[in-house]
C-alpha positions as CSV (number, residue, x, y, z in Angstrom):
1,M,0.1,0.1,0.0
2,T,1.4,3.5,-0.9
3,H,1.7,6.3,1.5
4,I,-1.2,8.1,-0.3
5,E,-3.4,4.8,-0.2
6,Q,-2.6,4.8,3.6
7,L,-3.7,8.3,4.2
8,H,-7.1,7.7,2.2
9,S,-7.6,4.6,4.2
10,A,-7.2,6.5,7.5
11,G,-9.9,9.0,6.2
12,L,-7.6,11.8,5.8
13,F,-9.2,13.2,2.7
14,D,-12.8,12.5,3.5
15,T,-13.3,16.0,5.1
16,N,-12.4,19.7,4.6
17,A,-10.0,20.6,7.5
18,P,-8.7,24.0,8.5
19,R,-5.0,24.9,7.6
20,Y,-2.5,24.5,10.4
21,T,-2.3,27.9,11.0
22,S,-6.2,28.1,12.2
23,Y,-6.1,26.6,15.6
24,P,-8.5,26.6,17.0
25,P,-10.4,26.7,13.7
26,A,-13.1,29.3,13.2
27,N,-15.6,26.9,13.3
28,H,-15.0,26.4,17.1
29,F,-15.4,30.0,17.8
30,G,-18.7,31.0,19.3
31,S,-20.5,33.5,21.7
32,G,-20.0,31.4,24.7
33,I,-16.1,32.0,24.5
34,G,-14.8,35.3,25.2
35,G,-12.3,37.1,27.5
36,A,-13.6,35.7,30.6
37,R,-13.5,32.2,29.7
38,Q,-9.9,32.7,27.9
39,A,-8.8,34.2,31.4
40,E,-9.9,31.1,33.2
41,W,-8.0,28.7,30.8
42,L,-4.8,30.9,31.1
43,R,-5.2,30.8,35.0
44,A,-5.5,27.0,35.0
45,V,-2.3,26.5,33.3
46,P,-0.3,24.5,35.7
47,D,2.6,26.5,37.5
48,G,6.0,25.4,36.2
49,A,4.3,24.6,32.8
50,Q,5.8,25.5,29.5
51,V,3.9,27.5,27.0
52,S,4.4,28.3,23.2
53,L,3.7,31.8,22.1
54,Y,2.7,32.9,18.7
55,L,2.8,36.4,17.6
56,H,0.8,37.3,14.6
57,I,2.0,40.2,12.4
58,P,-0.9,40.8,9.9
59,F,1.0,43.0,7.4
60,C,2.7,42.8,4.1
61,K,4.3,45.6,1.8
62,R,2.4,43.7,-1.1
63,L,-0.2,41.0,-0.9
64,C,0.7,37.7,-2.7
65,W,-2.1,36.5,-4.9
66,F,-2.0,33.0,-3.5
67,C,-2.0,33.8,0.1
68,A,-4.8,32.7,2.4
69,C,-3.4,34.1,5.6
70,R,-5.1,37.1,7.6
71,T,-3.0,39.9,6.3
72,Q,-3.3,43.3,4.7
73,G,-1.1,45.2,2.4
74,T,0.3,48.4,3.5
75,K,2.5,51.1,2.1
76,T,3.4,53.0,5.3
77,M,4.6,51.7,8.6
78,R,2.2,53.7,10.6
79,P,-0.3,51.0,11.0
80,V,2.2,48.3,11.8
81,D,3.9,50.5,14.4
82,S,0.3,51.1,16.0
83,Y,-0.3,47.4,15.8
84,V,2.9,46.7,17.6
85,D,2.0,49.0,20.3
86,T,-1.2,47.1,20.8
87,L,0.6,44.1,20.9
88,L,2.8,44.9,23.7
89,V,-0.3,45.7,25.9
90,E,-1.8,42.2,24.8
91,I,1.5,40.4,25.9
92,D,1.4,42.3,29.2
93,R,-2.2,41.4,29.6
94,Q,-1.8,37.6,28.8
95,R,1.2,37.4,30.8
96,A,-0.6,38.7,34.0
97,L,-3.1,35.9,33.6
98,L,-0.6,33.0,33.8
99,P,1.1,31.6,36.9
100,A,4.5,33.3,37.8
101,N,6.7,30.2,37.0
102,V,5.4,29.7,33.5
103,A,8.2,29.5,31.0
104,M,8.1,29.8,27.2
105,S,9.2,26.7,25.4
106,R,8.7,28.2,21.7
107,L,8.2,31.5,20.3
108,H,7.0,31.9,16.7
109,L,6.5,35.0,14.7
110,G,4.0,34.6,11.9
111,G,2.0,36.6,9.7
112,G,1.7,38.4,7.2
113,T,5.3,39.3,7.1
114,P,6.9,39.5,10.4
115,T,10.2,40.7,8.6
116,I,8.2,44.0,7.7
117,L,9.2,45.2,11.1
118,T,12.2,47.4,11.3
119,P,15.0,46.2,13.4
120,D,14.2,48.9,16.2
121,V,10.5,47.8,16.4
122,M,11.6,44.2,16.5
123,A,13.9,44.6,19.1
124,R,11.2,46.5,21.1
125,L,8.7,43.7,20.7
126,L,11.5,41.1,21.6
127,D,12.5,42.8,24.6
128,R,8.9,42.9,25.7
129,V,8.4,39.1,25.2
130,F,11.9,38.2,26.9
131,D,11.2,40.4,29.7
132,R,7.8,39.0,30.5
133,F,8.8,35.2,29.9
134,D,11.7,33.2,30.8
135,T,12.8,30.6,28.0
136,G,12.2,27.0,29.0
137,T,14.2,23.7,28.2
138,G,15.1,23.4,24.5
139,F,13.6,26.9,23.8
140,E,12.9,27.3,20.2
141,F,12.6,30.6,18.2
142,S,11.3,30.5,14.7
143,V,10.4,33.3,12.5
144,E,8.4,33.2,9.0
145,I,10.7,35.1,6.8
146,D,10.2,36.9,3.5
147,P,13.5,36.8,1.8
148,T,12.4,39.9,-0.2
149,E,11.8,41.8,3.1
150,A,14.3,40.5,5.3
151,S,17.3,43.2,5.7
152,E,20.6,42.0,7.1
153,P,20.3,44.3,10.3
154,L,16.7,42.7,11.0
155,L,18.2,39.3,10.6
156,D,21.1,40.3,12.9
157,T,18.5,41.4,15.4
158,L,16.5,38.3,15.3
159,I,19.6,36.1,15.6
160,S,20.8,38.3,18.5
161,Y,17.5,37.4,20.3
162,G,18.1,33.8,19.7
163,M,16.1,32.8,16.5
164,N,17.1,29.4,15.8
165,R,14.4,28.3,13.1
166,A,13.2,30.1,10.2
167,S,10.3,29.5,7.8
168,I,11.1,30.9,4.3
169,G,8.2,30.8,1.9
170,V,9.9,30.0,-2.0
171,Q,7.1,30.5,-4.5
172,D,9.0,30.4,-7.6
173,F,12.6,29.7,-8.6
174,D,12.4,31.8,-11.9
175,P,15.1,34.4,-11.5
176,R,13.1,37.3,-13.0
């Protein structure tokens, strides 16, 4: 039996499923879940646990025709900088709900294009994250990188904060 036949026999192709970036998927959202319920869940995380953080940067300088991510194009950095300011507040709010001894096992910056941030703004964001969360055993720091929008100074900034994994989308090998 081939690999594809095994997947078929397991029922993998029998249903529509959300992309891996949609967790929980939108069909699990409802009016019964809100800020109070989320706060309960965060307070229930065991003391000493390790958590994963995902920071979504929903901006791109240009939208790709094939993209299905929640993002928007921008020609200026004003909305991006404003979003990061809001994200800094949200990091504080979420951290305050977790037990004191929770550590961060993984940090992932996704988007959109996280590499749209300038080195200074990226450093401000990462300063907040690493100030609020200790890193756990085997810490991983990954970033979705657009190779056309990742300056060397920005990559140096990410590396200086411990980035040890990257996701690079390659859509075309045509040099033009």
